[in-house]
C-alpha positions, 0 to 999 in steps of 0.5 A: 885373720888378715891373710889374703883370701885364697892366694895369700899374696896380697895383704889385708890390713887389720884396722887397729881401731876395729880391733879395739872396737871389738873389745867393747862389742857385746851380744845379748844381755848376759853379764858375760857379754858386757862391754863395760870398761873395767878398772885396773886390777891391783897387779900393775904391769912390771917395770921395764927392768923386770927380768923375764924367763927366756924359755917362752918361745914367743919372747925368745931373743927379745931384750928385757927392755923391749919385753917391758915396753910391749907389756906396757903397750898391751896393758894400756890397750887391753887392761881396762877391758880384760875382765869382759874378755876373760868372762866371755872366754869361759864359754869357748876356751875349753874346746879352744885349749883342747884343740890347740893341745891336740894340734901340738900348738902352744897355748900362748896362741890363745891370745890371738883371739883377744886381739882378733875378736875380744873372745866374742865368736859372733863379731863380724868385721866390716870386711866380713871376717867372723869367729874367734879367729876372724876368718874371711869366707874365702880364707876359711874355704882354703883352710877347709873350714866349711859352712852351710845353711845350718852351721857357720864353720868360722864360728865353730870353736874346734874347726876354726881353732884347728885351722888357725893352729895348723896355719900358724904352726906351718908359718912358724916352721917356714919363718923359724920364729913366732913373731913372723908367724903372727905377721903371716897370719895378719899380712900374708906369708908372701908379703912377709917373705918379700919384706924379709928378702929385702931386709932380713930380720931375727928376734934379736933385732927387736920387734920395733925393727921388723920390716913390716907395716906399722899396723902389723908390728902393732898387732904382733906387739900386742899379742906378744905383750899379752902373752908376757902379761899372762906369763907374769900373772898380771892378767889371767883367764878364769877357768872355762865353764865345764861342758859335756857333749850331748847328741840329739836328732833333728828335727829339734827346736833348741829354744824350746828344749832350752826352756824345758830344761830350765837353762839360762837364756841363750846358754845353748847359743853361748856354748855353741856359736856355730849354730845358725838357727834356733830350730832344725827342721831340716828334711834330712834327719841329722845328729847335732852334737851340742856342748851343754853345761856339765851341771845341766846335762841331766836336765837336757837329756830328760827332755830329748825324745828317744826317737825323732818326733813327727811334731815340733813346737812353734811360738805364735805372734798373736795370730788367730788359729784361722790365720795360722791355718791359712799360712801353714795350709793346714786345717783348723781341725788338725791344729785344734786336734794337736793343741787341745784347749788352745783358744781360737785367738791364742795369746802372743807367745803361745806354743803350738804343736805342729806336724814337722811336714808342714813346717817347710812353709815357714822359716826357722828363726836365727840364732839370737846371738848372731844378730850381726849377720847380714842375712836376716832370714834362712829358708828351711829346706824340707824337701827330703824329709820323710 
């Protein structure tokens, strides 16, 4: 999102080169996060003479020639990357569409994250914006999207989509059309209003005549061009992976739960990008609501304890039990009692059962897909754990 933080008065221009770079950005080794360029599908963009339905509010007032032109522009920039974008969308598009529907916002807004983040919620821009909708920390605060040491609200699909939808629909009511609502999202409403005061504009004047900086006009043309391509069937999204919400109590080691349930690597973090950590040892017990693949819900529930456990699993890095006992300030006898059969020099990767009350002496591991974040470590606060 390119609106100016807090004041919404000064423009923060979105670098088009950055947007295009995000198209090829990937995290992890999963094919669904591949940045590989794809060849053109068999369906080609329509010619400029092709007629378009005028019922779509994003295309309302635009000439057939201009609609053809922006479709070609959008195809040229995004067509070869579309398969990667579409595959990434399968993890997050279900809650995004549900939230747009609940907010009464048009589903065409699902094209904004294509340009903003390439449907990769873990992307972080050079200026610190992140999430599908690329919210800056200050802007997220203004839109009441909260974050803390455990969760990043800007990567929370529902929270960020709700905020973006609310903001965009407000700007649509203010300016009376979607091109200027998108301009306000990119440039800031005050900057847009100042330009309209100097030179009024309506959709019938054409997108190329908008009184906006070239980079903002390109941003708008790409989004509306993608909407037109999607409407005519040249590009499409595959069905999202169906999920169910599972609730569990902390403390919990999500990485260990994933292994026990036999889930694909990092699947929990693909479906739940809001998570900042692998382990939630937080001293104040809380309920985590996680999206889990519909086909794996039963397996996950089998491994959720009926009540919070006083122990957690940690993975060793090749240290001896003596070194671990010194680091955690727990006796070797206690370690051996909780982990019968474990050698004094356990192999790297061995999982040890450790009392939660001592885990405040170590750091929780970060969400493995959030490697782009600037903070490499997060302290785990356990002072209130009972």
